One Martini backbone bead per residue (centre of mass of N, CA, C, O) as a GRO file, in nm:
protein
   66
    1MET     BB    1  11.782   9.372   9.326
    2VAL     BB    2  11.908   9.482   9.623
    3HIS     BB    3  11.763   9.703   9.864
    4THR     BB    4  11.758   9.985  10.082
    5TYR     BB    5  11.497  10.069  10.310
    6GLU     BB    6  11.297  10.308  10.450
    7VAL     BB    7  11.089  10.239  10.737
    8LEU     BB    8  10.766  10.338  10.865
    9VAL     BB    9  10.601  10.267  11.180
   10ASP     BB   10  10.274  10.292  11.294
   11ILE     BB   11  10.174  10.226  11.638
   12LYS     BB   12   9.886  10.078  11.791
   13GLU     BB   13   9.846  10.023  12.155
   14PHE     BB   14   9.678   9.799  12.378
   15PRO     BB   15   9.753   9.696  12.697
   16ASN     BB   16   9.443   9.671  12.750
   17GLN     BB   17   9.086   9.566  12.743
   18VAL     BB   18   8.935   9.754  12.939
   19GLY     BB   19   9.040  10.010  12.819
   20ASN     BB   20   9.096  10.316  12.598
   21THR     BB   21   9.398  10.310  12.620
   22PHE     BB   22   9.692  10.423  12.441
   23THR     BB   23   9.969  10.368  12.226
   24ARG     BB   24  10.208  10.560  12.028
   25GLU     BB   25  10.440  10.470  11.766
   26THR     BB   26  10.752  10.506  11.599
   27THR     BB   27  10.927  10.291  11.360
   28ARG     BB   28  11.249  10.222  11.239
   29TYR     BB   29  11.352  10.070  10.920
   30GLU     BB   30  11.595   9.858  10.765
   31ILE     BB   31  11.523   9.716  10.441
   32GLU     BB   32  11.604   9.429  10.258
   33ALA     BB   33  11.500   9.452   9.911
   34GLU     BB   34  11.351   9.431   9.580
   35SER     BB   35  11.104   9.594   9.695
   36LYS     BB   36  10.854   9.783   9.833
   37GLU     BB   37  10.646   9.560   9.884
   38ILE     BB   38  10.848   9.377  10.044
   39ALA     BB   39  10.925   9.584  10.262
   40ASP     BB   40  10.639   9.624  10.377
   41GLY     BB   41  10.599   9.326  10.471
   42MET     BB   42  10.853   9.305  10.657
   43ALA     BB   43  10.784   9.535  10.844
   44PHE     BB   44  10.515   9.421  10.951
   45GLN     BB   45  10.635   9.158  11.073
   46LYS     BB   46  10.832   9.301  11.267
   47ALA     BB   47  10.622   9.478  11.423
   48LYS     BB   48  10.440   9.243  11.511
   49SER     BB   49  10.675   9.084  11.675
   50GLU     BB   50  10.735   9.350  11.869
   51HIS     BB   51  10.401   9.421  11.858
   52PRO     BB   52  10.148   9.209  11.946
   53LYS     BB   53   9.935   9.445  12.069
   54GLY     BB   54   9.870   9.554  11.809
   55THR     BB   55   9.606   9.721  11.599
   56GLU     BB   56   9.793   9.927  11.430
   57TYR     BB   57   9.946   9.959  11.098
   58ASP     BB   58  10.156  10.219  10.956
   59ILE     BB   59  10.308  10.199  10.645
   60ARG     BB   60  10.625  10.352  10.526
   61VAL     BB   61  10.799  10.407  10.238
   62THR     BB   62  11.052  10.659  10.214
   63ARG     BB   63  11.333  10.529  10.124
   64LEU     BB   64  11.633  10.498   9.930
   65LEU     BB   65  11.947  10.406  10.034
   66LYS     BB   66  12.076  10.159   9.818
   0.00000   0.00000   0.00000
């Protein structure tokens, strides 16, 4: 059975490799998946495609919405 999960992903991104300044943001996704583990992986792939310069991705499946 497919459920809708709320997934929060903290992303740490270095805009250039010269300095050590970085940006950090949290992105919220609603992922339809059969399990929390699948929702976790899908959120990681989505965050990685939206933030290709990201160096750290902290993924949290927080709620079951449906």
